[in-house]
Each structure stands twice: as structure tokens, then as C-alpha cells.
KOLBA-914757 format. One record per residue: residue number from 1; x, y, z of N, C-alpha, C in turn; residue in one letter. Coordinates in pm, whole numbers. Atoms other than C-alpha are relative to their C-alpha. Layout:
BEGIN
[NUM [X Y Z] [X Y Z] [X Y Z] "A"] ...
//
This chain:
BEGIN
[1 [-24 8 -148] [9645 22061 4118] [130 -61 31] "M"] [2 [-113 66 -33] [9961 21850 4095] [119 37 -91] "F"] [3 [-114 -58 99] [10181 22063 3857] [115 12 64] "K"] [4 [-129 -4 -66] [10442 22125 4110] [-25 -53 147] "K"] [5 [22 72 -125] [10386 21868 4384] [111 -71 43] "F"] [6 [-106 63 -51] [10667 21754 4601] [-32 -65 126] "S"] [7 [36 62 -125] [10599 21490 4867] [61 44 128] "P"] [8 [-84 -36 -125] [10877 21620 5098] [-61 130 54] "S"] [9 [46 -128 -33] [10726 21978 5097] [-148 14 19] "T"] [10 [146 -29 25] [10359 21949 5012] [-93 -89 85] "D"] [11 [77 90 -76] [10244 21668 5232] [4 40 159] "I"] [12 [19 -46 -148] [10124 21789 5588] [10 -120 101] "A"] [13 [-4 120 -92] [10076 21440 5734] [-110 -108 -59] "G"] [14 [84 116 41] [9875 21112 5694] [-58 -69 123] "S"] [15 [70 64 -106] [9621 20945 5911] [-93 -110 -55] "T"] [16 [85 93 41] [9427 20626 5886] [-151 47 8] "P"] [17 [134 -47 13] [9060 20674 5802] [-82 -102 78] "V"] [18 [103 70 -72] [8792 20549 6043] [-89 -88 -85] "K"] [19 [94 88 84] [8578 20263 5922] [-133 62 -22] "T"] [20 [129 -69 27] [8260 20471 5961] [12 106 -114] "S"] [21 [-29 -99 112] [8421 20742 5732] [30 -78 -128] "V"] [22 [-29 89 119] [8542 20473 5492] [-140 -45 -57] "Q"] [23 [132 34 55] [8178 20358 5459] [-72 114 -79] "R"] [24 [59 -116 50] [8070 20708 5389] [68 32 -132] "Q"] [25 [-73 -27 120] [8344 20757 5131] [-35 -99 -114] "I"] [26 [36 104 97] [8267 20423 4962] [-126 26 -59] "R"] [27 [125 -41 64] [7904 20535 4926] [-8 109 -93] "A"] [28 [-19 -126 76] [8004 20869 4792] [58 -36 -141] "T"] [29 [-67 35 121] [8240 20717 4535] [-96 -90 -98] "V"] [30 [93 86 80] [7968 20461 4422] [-98 84 -67] "L"] [31 [98 -85 59] [7729 20742 4360] [62 98 -104] "S"] [32 [-49 -84 99] [7962 20965 4180] [69 -53 -134] "Q"] [33 [-68 76 121] [8149 20721 3949] [-111 -99 -57] "W"] [34 [80 97 64] [7979 20473 3707] [60 -135 17] "K"] [35 [-59 129 -30] [8093 20160 3872] [-94 -82 95] "I"] [36 [58 95 -102] [7965 19856 4052] [78 -19 113] "E"] [37 [-81 17 -133] [8041 19778 4408] [111 -109 -12] "P"] [38 [-106 100 16] [8249 19476 4284] [123 63 -60] "E"] [39 [-114 -78 62] [8468 19715 4076] [71 72 108] "T"] [40 [-65 -75 -119] [8517 19932 4377] [76 -90 101] "L"] [41 [-60 99 -84] [8595 19620 4574] [137 -49 -48] "E"] [42 [-119 46 58] [8875 19530 4325] [104 127 10] "A"] [43 [-77 -126 -20] [9007 19897 4350] [51 12 136] "I"] [44 [-10 -32 -142] [8972 19924 4719] [-61 -107 82] "W"] [45 [59 117 -74] [8916 19598 4908] [-41 41 136] "P"] [46 [47 -43 -134] [8713 19635 5221] [97 -38 113] "K"] [47 [-81 27 -117] [8963 19460 5440] [126 87 -5] "K"] [48 [-111 -98 -15] [9227 19717 5337] [-26 131 41] "E"] [49 [15 -121 -45] [9264 20026 5524] [23 125 -84] "G"] [50 [-17 -125 81] [9229 20372 5370] [81 94 69] "L"] [51 [-76 -98 -60] [9488 20638 5454] [-21 121 -75] "V"] [52 [33 -135 51] [9410 21006 5414] [135 77 10] "H"] [53 [-115 -83 15] [9711 21211 5304] [-28 139 -21] "V"] [54 [34 -147 14] [9671 21583 5370] [121 68 -63] "K"] [55 [-95 -77 92] [9847 21800 5107] [-37 144 4] "C"] [56 [17 -141 14] [9879 22171 5034] [-130 32 -80] "R"] [57 [105 -56 71] [9598 22375 4894] [-130 -87 32] "E"] [58 [127 65 -37] [9333 22158 5073] [-26 -120 -96] "H"] [59 [3 109 85] [9404 21854 4863] [14 -116 88] "I"] [60 [9 123 -81] [9331 21513 5017] [29 -120 -108] "S"] [61 [-21 118 88] [9493 21209 4858] [-24 -128 88] "V"] [62 [46 117 -82] [9349 20870 4974] [73 -125 -73] "Y"] [63 [-91 107 57] [9588 20576 4945] [-48 -154 75] "T"] [64 [17 133 -40] [9549 20193 4991] [137 -77 -24] "V"] [65 [-112 59 20] [9865 20011 5048] [119 92 -51] "Q"] [66 [-87 -118 44] [10064 20346 4997] [-19 30 -148] "A"] [67 [39 -35 144] [9920 20357 4645] [-118 92 -4] "Q"] [68 [95 -90 14] [9721 20661 4557] [-117 -53 -81] "P"] [69 [106 54 94] [9380 20561 4429] [-104 107 -28] "I"] [70 [72 -115 42] [9184 20882 4441] [30 120 85] "F"] [71 [-20 -124 -75] [9197 21243 4561] [-115 91 -12] "F"] [72 [98 -93 -20] [8980 21532 4656] [39 139 36] "Q"] [73 [-25 -153 -39] [8987 21910 4671] [-111 65 81] "H"] [74 [112 -33 -102] [8814 22049 4971] [-88 -103 25] "F"] [75 [99 96 -25] [8494 21873 5001] [-71 -35 -143] "D"] [76 [42 17 130] [8446 21833 4622] [-9 -139 -40] "G"] [77 [9 142 47] [8396 21523 4418] [134 -71 1] "P"] [78 [-120 88 10] [8633 21227 4420] [55 -20 -138] "F"] [79 [-71 26 127] [8878 21205 4131] [81 -124 6] "Y"] [80 [-87 111 7] [9034 20867 4045] [144 45 -42] "P"] [81 [-133 -32 57] [9409 20876 3981] [8 -62 -146] "T"] [82 [-3 47 138] [9517 20812 3620] [27 -153 -7] "L"] [83 [-26 140 4] [9662 20482 3709] [-120 -88 31] "R"] [84 [118 64 -21] [9327 20364 3841] [-85 3 -122] "I"] [85 [70 -23 126] [9168 20509 3530] [43 -78 -121] "L"] [86 [-47 91 108] [9396 20315 3302] [-41 -142 26] "H"] [87 [43 127 -30] [9304 19996 3480] [-154 -24 -15] "K"] [88 [143 2 20] [8927 20072 3477] [-46 117 -63] "Y"] [89 [37 -109 68] [8851 20303 3199] [-139 48 2] "P"] [90 [144 -20 -3] [8479 20272 3238] [-49 73 107] "Y"] [91 [42 -62 -124] [8479 20436 3573] [-68 144 -8] "V"] [92 [48 -135 28] [8422 20791 3442] [-54 18 -130] "L"] [93 [36 -36 150] [8229 20943 3150] [122 76 -62] "P"] [94 [-113 -46 79] [8459 21043 2865] [-31 117 -72] "V"] [95 [11 -90 107] [8518 21351 2670] [136 -9 -68] "V"] [96 [-116 16 90] [8786 21380 2390] [51 134 -40] "G"] [97 [-57 -112 63] [9026 21640 2278] [68 -24 -129] "I"] [98 [-69 16 121] [9182 21697 1940] [147 -6 10] "D"] [99 [-139 9 -19] [9554 21646 1861] [60 136 37] "R"] [100 [-55 -142 -31] [9618 22029 1883] [-5 29 144] "G"] [101 [15 -29 -137] [9511 22031 2250] [78 -84 95] "A"] [102 [-92 79 -89] [9734 21753 2372] [105 74 68] "I"] [103 [-122 -74 -55] [10040 21965 2424] [-48 104 119] "R"] [104 [51 -94 -106] [9826 22217 2623] [-41 -83 128] "F"] [105 [31 84 -113] [9687 21943 2842] [115 -58 80] "L"] [106 [-120 47 -67] [10020 21795 2910] [90 100 67] "L"] [107 [-60 -127 -63] [10130 22151 3027] [-95 37 122] "A"] [108 [87 -36 -117] [9843 22149 3279] [-109 98 -16] "G"] [109 [96 -111 39] [9617 22396 3092] [-143 -61 10] "A"] [110 [140 50 5] [9240 22369 3120] [-28 -21 -153] "P"] [111 [38 32 135] [9067 22235 2805] [-109 94 -38] "M"] [112 [88 -96 53] [8900 22491 2595] [-113 -69 -87] "M"] [113 [105 59 87] [8569 22422 2419] [28 -35 -140] "C"] [114 [-39 37 147] [8704 22434 2061] [82 -136 -8] "P"] [115 [-74 125 2] [8939 22147 2149] [-93 -116 18] "G"] [116 [100 101 -29] [8636 21946 2259] [-89 -19 -114] "L"] [117 [111 -7 106] [8403 22035 1965] [60 -14 -137] "T"] [118 [-72 14 137] [8654 22007 1669] [-11 -140 -45] "S"] [119 [16 138 68] [8676 21711 1427] [63 -117 89] "A"] [120 [-50 116 -85] [8913 21509 1662] [-40 -1 140] "G"] [121 [60 6 -130] [8734 21606 1981] [-122 -87 24] "G"] [122 [120 79 -19] [8445 21406 2142] [-67 58 123] "Y"] [123 [95 -23 -109] [8149 21506 2349] [-114 -100 -9] "L"] [124 [104 92 5] [7872 21265 2441] [-122 55 -82] "P"] [125 [120 -42 84] [7548 21277 2221] [-97 54 102] "P"] [126 [98 -85 -73] [7266 21493 2333] [-86 -96 100] "A"] [127 [82 89 -82] [7072 21191 2488] [75 -50 119] "D"] [128 [-94 38 -114] [7372 21121 2716] [82 120 50] "A"] [129 [-69 -121 -40] [7479 21482 2790] [24 3 155] "S"] [130 [-50 -10 -143] [7665 21562 3110] [-15 138 51] "L"] [131 [19 -127 -45] [7585 21845 3335] [137 81 54] "P"] [132 [-111 -56 -57] [7842 22096 3465] [34 -55 134] "A"] [133 [-39 45 -120] [8042 21976 3762] [24 -149 1] "G"] [134 [-25 136 12] [8076 21621 3640] [149 -30 -22] "T"] [135 [-139 44 24] [8411 21457 3676] [7 -93 -126] "V"] [136 [-7 65 133] [8530 21327 3340] [140 -43 -17] "V"] [137 [-129 55 48] [8815 21122 3183] [28 82 -130] "A"] [138 [-39 -73 130] [8989 21329 2908] [82 -91 -75] "I"] [139 [-72 82 112] [9086 21116 2607] [55 83 -106] "N"] [140 [-62 -70 102] [9305 21237 2334] [-9 -72 -134] "A"] [141 [14 56 141] [9262 21186 1959] [121 -102 -26] "E"] [142 [-102 97 48] [9455 20871 1851] [75 -61 127] "G"] [143 [-57 71 -117] [9545 20763 2209] [-93 -105 64] "K"] [144 [78 110 -45] [9425 20445 2369] [-57 30 149] "E"] [145 [34 -21 -126] [9424 20554 2740] [-36 157 25] "H"] [146 [28 -145 -51] [9299 20871 2933] [127 66 17] "A"] [147 [-107 -86 -27] [9547 21152 2937] [-13 96 108] "V"] [148 [39 -85 -114] [9375 21343 3204] [-127 -22 64] "G"] [149 [128 -7 -66] [9103 21389 3455] [-37 145 36] "V"] [150 [37 -134 -37] [8907 21691 3503] [-151 15 36] "G"] [151 [144 -28 -46] [8566 21851 3603] [-54 98 -112] "I"] [152 [67 -82 90] [8326 21999 3351] [-39 140 63] "L"] [153 [45 -133 -35] [8285 22375 3381] [-130 48 -58] "K"] [154 [139 -21 75] [7987 22385 3137] [-48 -142 -25] "L"] [155 [74 123 37] [7738 22112 3052] [58 -33 -142] "G"] [156 [-42 43 136] [7827 21910 2731] [-90 69 -118] "T"] [157 [79 -67 107] [7540 22076 2526] [19 139 5] "E"] [158 [-34 -135 -7] [7633 22416 2655] [150 22 -76] "E"] [159 [-123 -3 70] [7988 22342 2536] [-15 2 -141] "I"] [160 [13 2 155] [7866 22265 2187] [-71 136 -51] "K"] [161 [67 -124 57] [7652 22588 2165] [96 111 20] "K"] [162 [-92 -108 -25] [7904 22834 2323] [124 -15 -86] "V"] [163 [-110 23 75] [8207 22679 2167] [129 101 20] "N"] [164 [-115 -84 -33] [8454 22922 2353] [14 -10 144] "K"] [165 [-28 -3 -150] [8607 22954 2705] [50 -134 42] "D"] [166 [-57 132 -64] [8712 22678 2936] [-117 -93 13] "V"] [167 [93 109 -11] [8511 22351 2897] [22 -95 119] "G"] [168 [-31 115 -97] [8697 22117 3127] [124 61 76] "V"] [169 [-120 -33 -77] [8920 22216 3424] [73 -112 46] "E"] [170 [-71 112 -14] [9198 21984 3440] [49 -26 145] "T"] [171 [-44 38 -139] [9274 21818 3782] [125 -82 6] "A"] [172 [-132 71 16] [9549 21572 3693] [14 -42 -148] "T"] [173 [-18 29 150] [9711 21477 3359] [133 -73 10] "Y"] [174 [-117 96 24] [9975 21231 3230] [127 79 -1] "L"] [175 [-133 -50 -9] [10316 21320 3342] [20 118 122] "G"] [176 [-13 -94 -121] [10228 21553 3646] [51 -72 117] "D"] [177 [-72 70 -116] [10370 21491 3981] [-76 -108 74] "D"] [178 [79 106 -57] [10087 21277 4096] [17 -131 -86] "L"] [179 [-35 105 85] [10152 21045 3800] [137 -51 22] "W"] [180 [-142 59 -34] [10524 21027 3887] [-3 -58 131] "A"] [181 [-2 65 -146] [10429 20939 4245] [-48 -146 -8] "L"] [182 [44 141 -7] [10419 20560 4276] [-63 -36 129] "Q"] [183 [63 27 -127] [10346 20543 4636] [34 116 98] "S"] [184 [-14 -114 -99] [10314 20781 4940] [41 -79 128] "L"] 
//
């Protein structure tokens, strides 16, 4: 989504979000992410106003004090930025890729099933399986922090069975233009 993103050309405008809409967004984020209200309060204090930055290709970036905290494509799920995910790594469920897939992730490619199921990859166990459409943090073998955020195209059990094709569609990754953007 943010492979070739330039604030000067790709931002259409920004508007403060109404309080009633902020309450709806807050409730949606709490239901989508695995966090407590206190954690969301630390990320996005209730007293702080939320600003909706409209971008190209129907991408919405939401900022607090000009710092991007999460984004959304069309009316899809809310994705945290990597900077938020590094501060609060438990916000999203985690999948892992092997060393061979890291260079492809850092080029913006979707993550293929073999990179998730190989010896260096990680998928949650069967009792904690994730359905398709879940927003996940993408960790890399041997790295401490998440290197990407994406959405599962297949459920984790289906990824293990099929073991080919796209498993996770990458939304943002370390080094993309959203990562380089400190403030809007």
C-alpha cells in the first residue's frame, strides 16, 4: 500500500474526526485488535483529537498529534503502523517468515505459504488458529521486532495444508514510505 507513497502528491486532504465517529473507531479497534482499553488509551488518549488523512487508492491514515497511529483501506480493518506495533508488540496476532522470505517482504511482496510453514517460519498452533481476513504482525526469523503488517488471505490451518500460493497480503513493511514518514 505504501510502496511509492509521497505526502506531497498522494495526500488529498486531512480533516479532524468528529467525537461520535472517534467513539465508533475506538470500539472497532478494540474489537479487531487484542488489546485492553488502557493500552488503546496509551496509544490514542481520549483527550487527543484524531485526524483523518485521505490518501490515494482509498487509503485513510489516522493521526494523533501528526503521528500516524493506524490506517485503513476502503472500509476494511484497521492496521496499526509499525511504529505502534514496535511499542506494543502484543496488539496483533503473530505469524513468522523464514530468513529466505525477508528480502521479498522488504521489497513489498506478499508472503507465500512456504515461507510461513518452513523451519524458520511460524504459524499459531491448531488450537489458536486464525481465520482468513485477520490482520497479523509479520515477524522474521532471528529478528526481535515485527518487520511487516498484513492480512491473512487463507486461514492458518489452510496455509499448513495447501502450502502454496499467497498466505499473507502485505500492507506495510519496514522501510516503506509509511515507515519513513515521521509525521503528517
